Backbone of each chain as ProteinMPNN parsed JSONL, in Angstrom:
{"seq_chain_A": "XXXXXXXXXXXXXXXXXXXXXXXXXXXXXXXXXXXXXXXXXXXXXXXXXXXXXXXXXXXXXXXXXXXXXXXXXXXXXXXXX", "coords_chain_A": {"N_chain_A": [[18.804, -54.664, 39.098], [21.452, -52.616, 37.993], [21.344, -49.327, 36.814], [23.075, -47.114, 34.811], [24.049, -43.754, 34.079], [25.579, -41.499, 31.825], [27.405, -38.452, 31.042], [25.531, -36.056, 29.159], [23.178, -37.45, 29.449], [23.121, -38.32, 32.035], [22.992, -35.806, 33.271], [20.503, -34.897, 32.346], [18.742, -36.747, 33.41], [19.355, -36.518, 36.007], [20.724, -38.001, 37.876], [23.496, -40.217, 38.595], [23.306, -42.985, 38.773], [21.102, -45.778, 39.381], [19.196, -48.316, 41.066], [17.097, -50.854, 39.971], [14.173, -52.957, 39.945], [13.13, -54.96, 37.359], [11.003, -56.245, 34.763], [11.613, -56.14, 32.189], [12.502, -57.454, 29.037], [14.198, -56.786, 27.06], [16.592, -54.212, 26.067], [15.214, -52.152, 24.801], [12.637, -52.449, 25.861], [13.145, -51.846, 28.512], [13.844, -49.171, 28.227], [11.368, -48.1, 27.43], [9.938, -48.551, 29.756], [11.32, -46.889, 31.547], [10.883, -44.4, 30.345], [8.214, -44.063, 30.873], [8.147, -43.314, 33.495], [8.837, -40.638, 34.391], [8.877, -37.221, 33.267], [11.502, -36.297, 32.814], [12.916, -38.575, 32.175], [11.622, -39.343, 29.863], [12.386, -37.202, 28.287], [15.171, -37.556, 28.164], [15.369, -39.947, 26.785], [14.228, -39.42, 24.362], [15.24, -39.365, 21.735], [16.521, -42.018, 20.408], [18.515, -42.47, 18.588], [20.487, -40.763, 19.252], [21.724, -41.896, 21.335], [23.727, -44.326, 23.099], [24.175, -47.71, 24.217], [25.266, -49.862, 26.837], [25.537, -53.177, 27.971], [26.267, -54.952, 30.821], [28.757, -53.716, 30.693], [29.534, -53.937, 28.035], [29.385, -52.685, 24.79], [26.297, -52.512, 23.058], [23.149, -53.026, 21.293], [19.845, -51.486, 21.066], [18.028, -53.505, 20.771], [18.961, -55.576, 22.185], [18.971, -58.427, 24.375], [18.077, -58.646, 27.849], [18.787, -60.701, 29.402], [20.588, -62.087, 31.995], [21.651, -59.641, 32.555], [23.337, -57.408, 34.615], [24.121, -54.863, 34.819], [23.272, -51.917, 33.205], [24.043, -49.388, 30.96], [23.501, -46.056, 29.872], [24.342, -43.65, 27.452], [25.667, -40.768, 25.611], [27.008, -40.78, 22.168], [30.443, -41.681, 22.149], [33.317, -39.664, 22.981], [36.212, -39.883, 22.93], [39.859, -39.834, 22.98]], "CA_chain_A": [[19.688, -54.283, 37.988], [21.988, -51.257, 38.122], [21.247, -48.526, 35.59], [24.039, -46.013, 34.9], [23.891, -42.706, 33.07], [26.787, -40.683, 31.684], [27.426, -37.198, 30.267], [24.282, -35.286, 29.249], [22.07, -38.326, 29.864], [23.178, -38.215, 33.497], [22.502, -34.481, 33.657], [19.08, -34.766, 32.055], [17.976, -37.588, 34.329], [19.586, -35.935, 37.334], [21.448, -38.902, 38.784], [24.461, -41.027, 37.843], [22.946, -44.409, 38.752], [20.011, -46.215, 40.24], [18.974, -49.759, 41.025], [15.667, -51.126, 39.881], [13.662, -54.286, 39.617], [12.378, -54.815, 36.118], [10.682, -57.461, 34.021], [11.93, -55.864, 30.783], [13.277, -58.546, 28.439], [15.201, -56.189, 26.168], [16.955, -52.826, 26.381], [14.124, -51.299, 24.305], [11.542, -52.516, 26.839], [13.596, -51.097, 29.684], [13.744, -47.75, 27.878], [9.941, -47.746, 27.477], [9.559, -48.513, 31.166], [11.906, -45.68, 32.139], [10.208, -43.228, 29.77], [6.9, -43.922, 31.496], [8.241, -42.914, 34.898], [8.815, -39.186, 34.619], [9.185, -36.435, 32.06], [12.947, -36.174, 32.557], [13.347, -39.794, 31.49], [11.076, -39.255, 28.497], [13.223, -36.23, 27.558], [16.501, -38.134, 27.929], [15.29, -41.055, 25.832], [13.356, -39.018, 23.243], [15.843, -39.706, 20.437], [17.461, -43.121, 20.686], [19.659, -42.436, 17.658], [21.529, -39.944, 19.89], [22.182, -42.608, 22.524], [24.375, -45.633, 22.994], [23.885, -48.501, 25.409], [26.161, -50.98, 27.162], [24.999, -54.142, 28.935], [27.419, -55.568, 31.511], [29.97, -53.003, 30.25], [29.852, -54.202, 26.621], [28.511, -51.941, 23.883], [25.358, -53.357, 22.349], [22.129, -52.153, 20.709], [18.614, -51.4, 21.847], [17.268, -54.761, 20.646], [19.652, -56.62, 22.951], [18.279, -59.082, 25.489], [18.592, -58.302, 29.186], [19.035, -61.927, 30.154], [21.894, -62.075, 32.64], [22.157, -58.273, 32.693], [23.469, -56.886, 35.971], [24.408, -53.429, 34.725], [22.951, -51.334, 31.896], [24.465, -47.984, 30.973], [23.063, -45.237, 28.734], [25.216, -42.486, 27.291], [25.761, -40.281, 24.233], [28.18, -41.291, 21.445], [31.657, -41.419, 22.915], [34.221, -38.656, 22.405], [37.535, -40.041, 23.528], [40.995, -39.468, 22.139]], "C_chain_A": [[20.171, -52.85, 38.204], [21.886, -50.545, 36.778], [22.165, -47.317, 35.769], [23.795, -45.014, 33.771], [25.164, -41.872, 33.024], [26.527, -39.437, 30.836], [26.048, -36.527, 30.317], [23.081, -36.151, 29.607], [21.967, -38.283, 31.395], [22.594, -36.876, 33.963], [20.991, -34.358, 33.477], [18.235, -35.572, 33.05], [18.207, -37.148, 35.776], [20.23, -36.868, 38.342], [22.393, -39.771, 37.959], [24.085, -42.502, 37.77], [21.754, -44.665, 39.63], [19.868, -47.717, 40.094], [17.489, -49.987, 40.898], [15.373, -52.579, 39.55], [12.871, -54.119, 38.338], [12.109, -56.182, 35.495], [11.029, -57.284, 32.547], [12.836, -56.968, 30.238], [14.387, -58.014, 27.539], [15.515, -54.768, 26.631], [15.803, -51.902, 25.976], [12.949, -51.297, 25.295], [11.891, -51.754, 28.114], [13.465, -49.594, 29.438], [12.288, -47.29, 27.95], [9.478, -47.616, 28.93], [10.067, -47.229, 31.837], [11.18, -44.42, 31.645], [8.854, -42.974, 30.424], [6.946, -43.38, 32.915], [8.048, -41.43, 35.131], [9.225, -38.486, 33.34], [10.681, -36.383, 31.759], [13.506, -37.423, 31.883], [12.878, -39.76, 30.035], [11.933, -38.311, 27.659], [14.583, -36.839, 27.214], [16.468, -39.209, 26.846], [14.462, -40.712, 24.589], [13.926, -39.456, 21.896], [16.916, -40.782, 20.658], [18.66, -43.121, 19.746], [20.803, -41.601, 18.237], [22.128, -40.643, 21.105], [22.891, -43.911, 22.171], [24.072, -46.382, 24.295], [24.939, -49.592, 25.59], [25.459, -51.873, 28.183], [26.189, -54.912, 29.509], [28.739, -55.042, 30.937], [30.43, -53.355, 28.847], [28.877, -53.402, 25.78], [27.568, -52.908, 23.185], [24.304, -52.459, 21.701], [20.825, -52.285, 21.485], [17.741, -52.655, 21.74], [17.83, -55.851, 21.567], [18.804, -57.151, 24.11], [18.903, -58.636, 26.814], [18.828, -59.538, 30.041], [20.459, -61.892, 30.725], [22.454, -60.675, 32.848], [22.187, -57.848, 34.154], [23.574, -55.37, 35.943], [24.105, -52.95, 33.31], [23.316, -49.861, 31.955], [23.99, -47.282, 29.706], [23.942, -43.994, 28.66], [25.197, -42.003, 25.842], [26.93, -40.943, 23.508], [29.461, -40.816, 22.113], [32.579, -40.416, 22.199], [35.577, -38.74, 23.096], [38.632, -39.498, 22.62], [41.482, -38.061, 22.402]], "O_chain_A": [[19.383, -51.974, 38.557], [22.285, -51.08, 35.743], [22.052, -46.584, 36.752], [23.392, -45.38, 32.666], [25.756, -41.574, 34.062], [25.587, -39.372, 30.044], [25.452, -36.431, 31.39], [22.056, -35.62, 30.034], [20.876, -38.219, 31.962], [21.814, -36.818, 34.913], [20.29, -33.8, 34.322], [17.163, -35.138, 33.473], [17.37, -37.373, 36.651], [20.277, -36.562, 39.533], [22.14, -40.037, 36.784], [24.48, -43.201, 36.837], [21.431, -43.871, 40.514], [20.351, -48.315, 39.133], [16.7, -49.388, 41.629], [16.184, -53.306, 38.975], [12.026, -53.229, 38.242], [12.87, -57.133, 35.672], [10.769, -58.176, 31.74], [13.806, -57.367, 30.882], [15.382, -58.694, 27.288], [14.811, -54.197, 27.464], [15.454, -50.98, 26.713], [12.34, -50.253, 25.533], [11.037, -51.101, 28.715], [13.037, -48.842, 30.314], [12.004, -46.211, 28.471], [8.732, -46.702, 29.284], [9.345, -46.575, 32.588], [10.903, -43.503, 32.417], [8.4, -41.833, 30.52], [5.912, -43.026, 33.482], [7.225, -41.008, 35.943], [9.835, -39.079, 32.451], [11.087, -36.42, 30.597], [14.46, -37.34, 31.11], [13.62, -40.096, 29.112], [12.184, -38.567, 26.481], [15.086, -36.66, 26.105], [17.422, -39.362, 26.083], [14.043, -41.605, 23.852], [13.177, -39.872, 21.012], [18.05, -40.491, 21.039], [19.701, -43.698, 20.062], [21.944, -41.703, 17.786], [22.941, -40.061, 21.823], [22.684, -44.501, 21.11], [23.759, -45.781, 25.322], [25.435, -50.165, 24.619], [24.86, -51.383, 29.14], [27.01, -55.452, 28.768], [29.692, -55.791, 30.725], [31.583, -53.108, 28.493], [27.671, -53.435, 26.027], [27.977, -53.992, 22.768], [24.526, -51.256, 21.567], [20.711, -53.074, 22.422], [16.82, -52.84, 22.535], [17.236, -56.92, 21.705], [18.033, -56.419, 24.73], [20.085, -58.299, 26.887], [19.042, -59.44, 31.249], [21.42, -61.685, 29.985], [23.6, -60.524, 33.271], [21.172, -57.923, 34.848], [23.184, -54.68, 36.886], [24.615, -53.503, 32.336], [22.941, -49.162, 32.897], [24.065, -47.837, 28.609], [24.244, -43.369, 29.677], [24.766, -42.73, 24.948], [27.757, -41.597, 24.143], [29.545, -39.681, 22.583], [32.604, -40.343, 20.971], [36.024, -37.798, 23.752], [38.371, -38.805, 21.637], [42.435, -37.609, 21.769]]}, "seq_chain_B": "XXXXXXXXXXXXXXXXXXXXXXXXXXXXXXXXXXXXXXXXXXXXXXXXXXXXXXXXXXXXXXXXXXXXXXXXXXXXXXXXXXXXXXXXXXXXXXXXXXXXXXXXXXXXXXXXXXXXXXXXXXXXXXXXXXXXXXXXXXXXXXXXXXX", "coords_chain_B": {"N_chain_B": [[51.56, -55.118, 27.164], [50.503, -51.88, 28.119], [48.183, -50.207, 29.909], [46.762, -47.297, 30.923], [44.554, -45.471, 32.894], [43.953, -42.453, 34.058], [43.828, -39.655, 36.37], [45.849, -37.923, 36.869], [48.538, -35.927, 35.405], [50.776, -37.058, 32.761], [54.152, -37.922, 31.876], [55.392, -37.459, 28.818], [57.922, -37.942, 27.663], [59.158, -39.618, 29.517], [57.416, -41.776, 29.419], [57.726, -42.623, 26.752], [60.411, -43.388, 26.755], [60.386, -45.472, 28.631], [58.641, -47.198, 27.346], [59.981, -47.779, 24.988], [62.237, -49.05, 25.83], [63.712, -52.224, 26.631], [62.746, -53.984, 24.708], [63.445, -56.485, 22.371], [64.434, -56.865, 18.976], [62.925, -54.774, 17.943], [62.27, -52.278, 15.669], [60.919, -50.005, 15.276], [59.165, -47.426, 16.866], [56.153, -45.959, 17.368], [54.501, -43.095, 18.469], [51.623, -41.315, 19.564], [50.336, -38.275, 20.686], [47.685, -36.713, 22.288], [46.387, -33.446, 22.68], [44.84, -30.951, 24.717], [42.882, -28.842, 22.924], [42.681, -25.387, 22.398], [39.825, -23.221, 22.269], [39.754, -20.706, 20.423], [38.014, -18.453, 19.854], [36.236, -18.612, 21.887], [37.614, -18.866, 24.219], [38.622, -21.308, 25.841], [38.341, -22.619, 29.045], [38.444, -24.905, 30.663], [38.719, -28.398, 30.008], [36.552, -30.951, 30.593], [36.672, -34.347, 31.334], [34.784, -37.176, 31.322], [34.39, -40.583, 32.348], [33.716, -44.142, 32.113], [34.179, -45.994, 34.623], [35.629, -49.172, 34.84], [34.274, -50.247, 32.49], [35.819, -48.722, 30.795], [38.477, -49.575, 31.243], [38.28, -52.29, 30.378], [37.451, -51.979, 27.718], [39.626, -50.594, 26.573], [41.721, -52.407, 26.969], [40.856, -54.543, 25.442], [40.808, -53.421, 22.914], [43.535, -52.844, 22.543], [44.537, -55.42, 22.625], [43.386, -56.482, 20.328], [44.727, -55.0, 18.407], [47.304, -55.933, 18.811], [46.998, -58.53, 17.932], [46.383, -58.208, 15.271], [48.385, -56.754, 13.981], [51.938, -56.998, 13.6], [53.137, -56.62, 16.434], [55.353, -55.723, 19.059], [54.679, -54.56, 21.392], [52.13, -52.563, 23.036], [50.81, -49.402, 24.01], [48.579, -47.502, 25.949], [47.462, -44.502, 27.196], [45.136, -42.636, 28.979], [43.618, -39.741, 30.115], [41.334, -38.469, 32.654], [38.933, -36.195, 34.123], [39.573, -32.754, 35.043], [41.019, -30.719, 32.656], [43.404, -28.353, 31.466], [43.736, -26.033, 28.647], [46.235, -27.042, 26.338], [47.24, -29.011, 27.928], [48.194, -32.476, 28.087], [46.1, -34.992, 26.931], [45.975, -37.705, 26.243], [47.834, -40.628, 25.209], [49.049, -42.865, 22.681], [51.024, -45.746, 22.018], [53.027, -47.761, 19.904], [55.011, -50.602, 19.262], [57.171, -52.121, 17.01], [58.689, -54.423, 14.661], [58.941, -53.289, 12.165], [58.194, -50.103, 10.582], [55.719, -49.787, 9.305], [53.719, -51.479, 10.395], [53.722, -50.445, 12.979], [52.858, -47.759, 12.611], [50.31, -48.138, 11.385], [48.92, -49.636, 13.33], [48.913, -47.806, 15.414], [47.271, -45.816, 14.379], [44.901, -47.23, 14.175], [44.377, -47.733, 16.897], [43.946, -45.087, 17.721], [41.69, -44.384, 16.17], [39.771, -46.101, 17.271], [39.785, -45.313, 19.93], [38.648, -42.796, 19.739], [35.876, -43.151, 19.162], [34.926, -45.495, 20.396], [35.757, -45.924, 22.947], [34.707, -45.467, 26.257], [34.565, -42.431, 26.888], [33.745, -39.051, 27.596], [33.718, -35.74, 26.53], [33.664, -32.419, 27.815], [33.449, -29.05, 27.088], [34.381, -26.206, 28.772], [33.838, -22.874, 28.772], [34.306, -19.296, 29.107], [31.796, -18.493, 28.633], [30.046, -20.697, 28.368], [29.102, -24.177, 28.988], [29.657, -27.044, 27.326], [28.833, -30.24, 26.036], [30.98, -32.102, 24.035], [30.22, -32.838, 20.728], [29.904, -35.976, 19.058], [31.716, -36.776, 16.106], [30.761, -37.376, 12.718], [32.782, -38.078, 10.993], [34.625, -39.339, 12.631], [33.291, -41.656, 13.302], [33.017, -42.747, 10.774], [35.658, -43.244, 10.204], [36.222, -45.641, 11.358], [35.407, -47.537, 9.625], [37.336, -48.295, 7.822], [38.818, -50.21, 9.043]], "CA_chain_B": [[50.625, -54.017, 27.021], [50.384, -51.014, 29.294], [46.957, -49.412, 29.765], [46.606, -46.451, 32.109], [43.462, -44.502, 32.887], [44.345, -41.705, 35.255], [43.481, -38.242, 36.448], [47.1, -37.168, 36.926], [49.3, -35.755, 34.167], [51.838, -38.036, 32.533], [55.333, -37.344, 31.239], [55.506, -38.147, 27.527], [59.3, -38.4, 27.468], [59.375, -40.762, 30.402], [56.616, -42.896, 28.912], [58.334, -43.114, 25.509], [61.647, -44.086, 27.118], [60.028, -46.717, 29.286], [57.998, -48.058, 26.358], [60.964, -48.187, 23.968], [63.276, -49.891, 26.435], [63.371, -53.591, 27.017], [62.255, -54.842, 23.631], [64.424, -56.907, 21.378], [63.842, -57.038, 17.662], [62.013, -53.677, 17.63], [62.941, -51.264, 14.863], [60.053, -48.833, 15.117], [58.23, -47.067, 17.926], [55.321, -44.823, 16.978], [53.637, -42.599, 19.543], [50.765, -40.175, 19.26], [49.901, -37.603, 21.911], [46.565, -35.789, 22.094], [46.523, -32.265, 23.531], [43.601, -30.158, 24.805], [42.946, -27.732, 21.972], [41.965, -24.186, 22.818], [38.774, -22.762, 21.354], [40.214, -19.324, 20.525], [36.939, -17.439, 19.881], [35.44, -18.709, 23.11], [38.502, -18.982, 25.377], [38.398, -22.525, 26.626], [38.957, -22.57, 30.375], [38.701, -26.266, 31.148], [38.041, -29.51, 29.367], [36.227, -31.992, 31.574], [36.521, -35.652, 30.709], [34.096, -38.166, 32.156], [34.521, -41.919, 31.765], [32.897, -45.212, 32.693], [35.153, -46.872, 35.285], [35.304, -50.584, 34.648], [34.157, -50.483, 31.051], [36.943, -48.068, 30.116], [39.633, -50.468, 31.33], [38.127, -53.477, 29.545], [37.384, -51.573, 26.304], [40.977, -50.257, 26.099], [42.532, -53.624, 26.937], [40.383, -55.342, 24.308], [41.253, -52.716, 21.714], [44.985, -53.029, 22.408], [44.769, -56.835, 22.318], [43.05, -56.667, 18.905], [45.826, -54.418, 17.617], [48.456, -56.847, 18.93], [46.682, -59.705, 17.102], [46.249, -57.892, 13.856], [49.669, -56.318, 13.457], [53.077, -57.632, 14.231], [53.59, -55.652, 17.439], [56.028, -56.244, 20.245], [54.014, -53.999, 22.566], [51.216, -51.438, 22.806], [50.641, -48.536, 25.181], [47.483, -46.527, 25.867], [47.249, -43.706, 28.416], [44.061, -41.665, 28.753], [43.285, -39.046, 31.363], [39.975, -37.976, 32.869], [38.929, -35.091, 35.082], [39.596, -31.388, 34.498], [42.29, -30.436, 31.988], [43.519, -27.003, 30.915], [44.245, -26.017, 27.278], [47.667, -27.306, 26.238], [47.603, -30.233, 28.674], [48.078, -33.709, 27.318], [44.936, -35.807, 27.297], [46.155, -39.143, 26.052], [48.821, -41.034, 24.225], [49.149, -44.282, 22.332], [52.346, -46.128, 21.519], [53.11, -49.108, 19.327], [56.395, -50.985, 18.982], [57.168, -53.199, 16.034], [59.923, -54.632, 13.924], [58.962, -52.346, 11.05], [57.372, -48.928, 10.879], [54.367, -49.838, 8.743], [52.836, -52.058, 11.413], [53.64, -49.524, 14.119], [52.007, -46.622, 12.225], [48.92, -48.56, 11.168], [48.315, -50.035, 14.608], [48.689, -46.582, 16.197], [46.071, -45.171, 13.816], [43.779, -48.076, 14.572], [44.101, -47.439, 18.306], [43.374, -43.741, 17.79], [40.323, -44.394, 15.636], [38.872, -46.757, 18.218], [39.684, -44.477, 21.129], [37.772, -41.66, 19.448], [34.43, -43.399, 19.221], [34.506, -46.736, 21.055], [36.174, -45.956, 24.355], [33.682, -44.679, 26.941], [34.963, -41.124, 27.42], [32.927, -37.943, 27.097], [34.399, -34.464, 26.793], [32.843, -31.214, 27.919], [34.262, -27.829, 27.018], [33.866, -25.131, 29.614], [34.43, -21.596, 28.383], [33.823, -18.203, 29.949], [30.371, -18.277, 28.371], [29.143, -21.853, 28.39], [29.652, -25.519, 29.195], [29.003, -27.859, 26.299], [29.359, -31.561, 25.72], [31.518, -32.172, 22.672], [29.422, -33.779, 19.924], [30.688, -36.943, 18.281], [31.779, -36.395, 14.692], [30.508, -38.46, 11.752], [34.088, -38.466, 10.436], [35.266, -40.275, 13.546], [32.569, -42.922, 13.159], [33.361, -43.28, 9.444], [37.064, -43.671, 10.2], [36.296, -47.036, 11.81], [35.039, -48.457, 8.532], [38.478, -48.802, 7.073], [39.43, -51.323, 9.762]], "C_chain_B": [[50.571, -53.189, 28.284], [49.178, -50.097, 29.035], [46.801, -48.599, 31.043], [45.448, -45.485, 31.913], [43.642, -43.714, 34.167], [43.951, -40.246, 35.179], [44.759, -37.396, 36.332], [47.748, -36.999, 35.557], [50.32, -36.88, 33.999], [52.965, -37.34, 31.789], [55.607, -38.114, 29.952], [56.906, -38.737, 27.34], [59.588, -39.66, 28.27], [58.64, -41.997, 29.867], [57.242, -43.489, 27.649], [59.6, -43.905, 25.83], [61.346, -45.449, 27.718], [59.489, -47.72, 28.259], [59.012, -48.612, 25.358], [62.0, -49.157, 24.528], [62.777, -51.318, 26.622], [62.739, -54.441, 25.944], [63.405, -55.223, 22.72], [63.698, -56.997, 20.056], [62.798, -55.971, 17.331], [62.775, -52.613, 16.853], [62.146, -49.987, 14.754], [59.169, -48.642, 16.344], [57.474, -45.842, 17.45], [54.52, -44.401, 18.194], [52.812, -41.442, 19.025], [50.325, -39.588, 20.586], [48.784, -36.626, 21.58], [46.625, -34.688, 23.136], [45.182, -31.526, 23.578], [43.741, -28.922, 23.924], [42.145, -26.554, 22.526], [40.851, -23.905, 21.812], [38.939, -21.242, 21.352], [39.082, -18.294, 20.657], [36.225, -17.443, 21.231], [36.283, -18.778, 24.373], [38.154, -20.178, 26.257], [39.091, -22.39, 27.984], [39.383, -23.964, 30.817], [38.042, -27.277, 30.216], [37.826, -30.579, 30.436], [36.026, -33.299, 30.847], [35.927, -36.628, 31.709], [34.354, -39.539, 31.545], [33.72, -42.93, 32.564], [33.85, -46.219, 33.342], [34.718, -48.329, 35.167], [35.23, -50.892, 33.164], [35.348, -49.862, 30.305], [38.151, -49.0, 30.079], [39.48, -51.643, 30.371], [38.088, -53.108, 28.064], [38.79, -51.272, 25.762], [41.859, -51.503, 26.006], [42.15, -54.48, 25.726], [40.88, -54.746, 22.986], [42.753, -52.941, 21.472], [45.302, -54.482, 22.046], [44.451, -57.11, 20.843], [44.155, -56.126, 18.001], [47.044, -55.343, 17.639], [48.264, -58.083, 18.04], [46.833, -59.398, 15.623], [47.569, -57.468, 13.211], [50.789, -57.015, 14.21], [53.69, -56.636, 15.223], [54.304, -56.358, 18.578], [55.322, -55.747, 21.502], [53.075, -52.864, 22.153], [51.013, -50.699, 24.119], [49.443, -47.617, 24.955], [47.383, -45.826, 27.217], [46.121, -42.724, 28.105], [43.697, -41.041, 30.082], [41.798, -38.731, 31.446], [40.062, -36.854, 33.898], [39.004, -33.757, 34.368], [40.976, -31.079, 33.931], [42.277, -29.033, 31.39], [44.012, -27.087, 29.465], [45.763, -26.23, 27.269], [48.095, -28.55, 27.011], [47.427, -31.459, 27.798], [46.96, -34.585, 27.849], [45.287, -37.284, 27.275], [47.354, -39.406, 25.174], [48.669, -42.519, 23.899], [50.569, -44.528, 21.841], [52.276, -47.533, 20.953], [54.58, -49.378, 19.009], [56.377, -52.193, 18.066], [58.542, -53.334, 15.396], [60.071, -53.565, 12.837], [57.95, -51.222, 11.247], [55.94, -49.025, 10.377], [53.369, -50.387, 9.763], [52.64, -51.086, 12.571], [52.72, -48.338, 13.806], [50.543, -47.038, 12.099], [48.227, -48.906, 12.473], [48.038, -48.806, 15.475], [47.443, -45.845, 15.687], [44.805, -45.921, 14.202], [43.39, -47.769, 16.019], [43.451, -46.071, 18.461], [41.933, -43.718, 17.311], [39.342, -45.041, 16.606], [38.713, -45.959, 19.509], [38.674, -43.355, 20.944], [36.303, -41.993, 19.652], [33.987, -44.716, 19.847], [34.967, -46.859, 22.502], [35.243, -45.012, 25.115], [34.21, -43.446, 27.691], [34.024, -40.074, 26.818], [33.579, -36.634, 27.518], [33.38, -33.339, 26.905], [33.76, -30.003, 27.938], [33.607, -26.734, 27.85], [34.606, -23.848, 29.252], [33.888, -20.529, 29.325], [32.308, -18.08, 29.806], [29.469, -19.494, 28.581], [29.876, -23.143, 28.757], [28.912, -26.436, 28.235], [29.659, -29.205, 26.12], [29.829, -31.555, 24.284], [30.704, -33.218, 21.906], [30.347, -34.729, 19.174], [30.627, -36.542, 16.806], [31.518, -37.609, 13.795], [31.821, -38.98, 11.185], [34.775, -39.504, 11.312], [34.62, -41.649, 13.446], [32.946, -43.579, 11.826], [34.779, -43.833, 9.391], [37.205, -45.135, 10.602], [36.094, -48.023, 10.677], [36.247, -49.032, 7.811], [39.171, -49.966, 7.774], [38.508, -52.521, 9.745]], "O_chain_B": [[50.59, -53.727, 29.391], [49.158, -49.323, 28.077], [46.717, -49.167, 32.132], [45.368, -44.779, 30.908], [43.494, -44.266, 35.257], [43.765, -39.678, 34.103], [44.744, -36.3, 35.771], [47.542, -37.815, 34.658], [50.68, -37.561, 34.958], [52.764, -36.304, 31.155], [56.007, -39.277, 29.99], [57.057, -39.883, 26.915], [60.175, -40.623, 27.776], [59.174, -43.106, 29.865], [57.287, -44.708, 27.49], [59.838, -44.965, 25.25], [61.967, -46.451, 27.362], [59.818, -48.906, 28.286], [58.916, -49.764, 24.934], [62.565, -49.975, 23.802], [61.579, -51.57, 26.753], [62.238, -55.525, 26.24], [64.229, -54.387, 22.348], [62.482, -57.183, 20.019], [61.889, -56.217, 16.538], [63.798, -52.107, 17.316], [62.627, -48.994, 14.208], [58.51, -49.576, 16.801], [58.075, -44.807, 17.16], [53.928, -45.237, 18.876], [53.248, -40.686, 18.157], [49.979, -40.324, 21.51], [48.929, -35.799, 20.68], [46.877, -34.941, 24.314], [44.467, -31.485, 22.577], [44.602, -28.072, 24.149], [41.05, -26.735, 23.061], [40.932, -24.304, 20.651], [38.339, -20.556, 22.178], [39.171, -17.372, 21.468], [35.682, -16.427, 21.666], [35.744, -18.753, 25.479], [37.479, -20.051, 27.279], [40.281, -22.083, 28.056], [40.505, -24.182, 31.275], [36.949, -27.044, 29.7], [38.763, -31.044, 31.084], [35.296, -33.361, 29.858], [36.479, -36.873, 32.781], [34.522, -39.643, 30.33], [33.117, -42.591, 33.582], [34.28, -47.177, 32.7], [33.549, -48.654, 35.379], [36.011, -51.687, 32.64], [35.821, -50.411, 29.31], [38.771, -49.193, 29.033], [40.411, -51.971, 29.634], [38.631, -53.838, 27.235], [39.113, -51.644, 24.634], [42.651, -51.638, 25.073], [43.011, -55.066, 25.071], [41.306, -55.459, 22.078], [43.181, -53.193, 20.346], [46.214, -54.75, 21.263], [45.156, -57.876, 20.185], [44.477, -56.713, 16.968], [47.725, -55.517, 16.629], [49.22, -58.612, 17.473], [47.334, -60.205, 14.839], [47.836, -57.78, 12.051], [50.601, -57.543, 15.305], [54.631, -55.912, 14.898], [53.912, -57.444, 19.003], [55.35, -56.404, 22.543], [53.208, -52.287, 21.074], [51.04, -51.294, 25.197], [49.31, -47.022, 23.886], [47.237, -46.474, 28.254], [46.152, -42.052, 27.074], [43.49, -41.748, 31.068], [41.093, -38.727, 30.437], [41.122, -36.597, 34.469], [38.558, -33.629, 33.228], [41.98, -31.166, 34.637], [41.257, -28.582, 30.869], [44.63, -28.08, 29.079], [46.481, -25.665, 28.094], [49.18, -29.086, 26.781], [46.607, -31.47, 26.879], [46.882, -34.879, 29.042], [44.932, -38.026, 28.191], [47.835, -38.513, 24.476], [48.225, -43.314, 24.727], [51.226, -43.629, 21.316], [51.552, -48.387, 21.464], [55.299, -48.493, 18.545], [55.662, -53.165, 18.31], [59.423, -52.491, 15.563], [61.151, -53.017, 12.614], [56.975, -51.371, 11.984], [55.04, -48.414, 10.953], [52.299, -49.814, 9.963], [51.531, -50.925, 13.079], [51.898, -47.954, 14.637], [49.651, -46.379, 12.633], [47.081, -48.515, 12.697], [47.038, -48.767, 16.192], [46.661, -45.317, 16.477], [43.776, -45.321, 14.513], [42.214, -47.569, 16.324], [42.514, -45.911, 19.243], [41.062, -43.122, 17.944], [38.209, -44.58, 16.746], [37.636, -45.935, 20.106], [37.938, -43.006, 21.867], [35.564, -41.21, 20.248], [32.797, -45.03, 19.836], [34.597, -47.806, 23.196], [35.011, -43.885, 24.677], [34.29, -43.416, 28.919], [33.573, -40.202, 25.679], [33.94, -36.437, 28.678], [32.376, -33.308, 26.194], [34.721, -29.942, 28.706], [32.442, -26.388, 27.654], [35.823, -23.746, 29.403], [33.106, -20.824, 30.23], [31.62, -17.627, 30.721], [28.294, -19.36, 28.922], [31.104, -23.184, 28.825], [27.693, -26.588, 28.319], [30.884, -29.31, 26.058], [29.131, -31.048, 23.405], [30.522, -34.34, 22.377], [31.424, -34.345, 18.718], [29.613, -36.033, 16.328], [31.986, -38.714, 14.069], [31.963, -40.175, 10.927], [35.421, -40.426, 10.815], [35.3, -42.674, 13.498], [33.165, -44.788, 11.75], [35.071, -44.763, 8.639], [38.178, -45.794, 10.239], [36.534, -49.172, 10.737], [36.183, -50.129, 7.256], [40.013, -50.637, 7.179], [38.844, -53.567, 10.301]]}, "name": "protein", "num_of_chains": 2, "seq": "XXXXXXXXXXXXXXXXXXXXXXXXXXXXXXXXXXXXXXXXXXXXXXXXXXXXXXXXXXXXXXXXXXXXXXXXXXXXXXXXXXXXXXXXXXXXXXXXXXXXXXXXXXXXXXXXXXXXXXXXXXXXXXXXXXXXXXXXXXXXXXXXXXXXXXXXXXXXXXXXXXXXXXXXXXXXXXXXXXXXXXXXXXXXXXXXXXXXXXXXXXXXXXXXXXXXXXXXXXXXXXXXXXXX"}
């Protein structure tokens, strides 16, 4: 599964993307798994209310299933326009 | 529908002319252009815009298609830039063409409201003193509720 990070999430984690094998069934489980890896992940995911998530390039929420997920992206609230 | 996500500047006049031409039964064209605002106290040097290639294209196309469904529009246009922009440069524009102005105005506002908080762009302001990600505003999120 490809995991992408944007804006300050990318900066905090220190990379724009990575590929990993995971058994996580939901986004929330994936987040827990990532948080357990290193402090920088724990710091980036400390406050989920400050984050948004997209699965296969569609906005969703942290309870979403990862069934069929090829790409998961984490980023702050968007500031377009 | 014309959706452009690009690093290069665009010419508003040219885009409006192109967008307005070639439609029959159109009595109203509304366009909105967003400009990089200076931060006078801090002297903005550059605004950096990051986006999510792939998702940006699909999110904007979906948003424009929803506007076309909901209002009586002959056409919709969305241009959004990314990369490094100087104060005064144009960041983005939306255009809507309709038989009557009410649909054109409302659909343009709808597109703007969705671009603000549902299109995967992130702005960072770089001044002489600091580089800061622009925080999302509650007002922008609340603006979506009316649609």
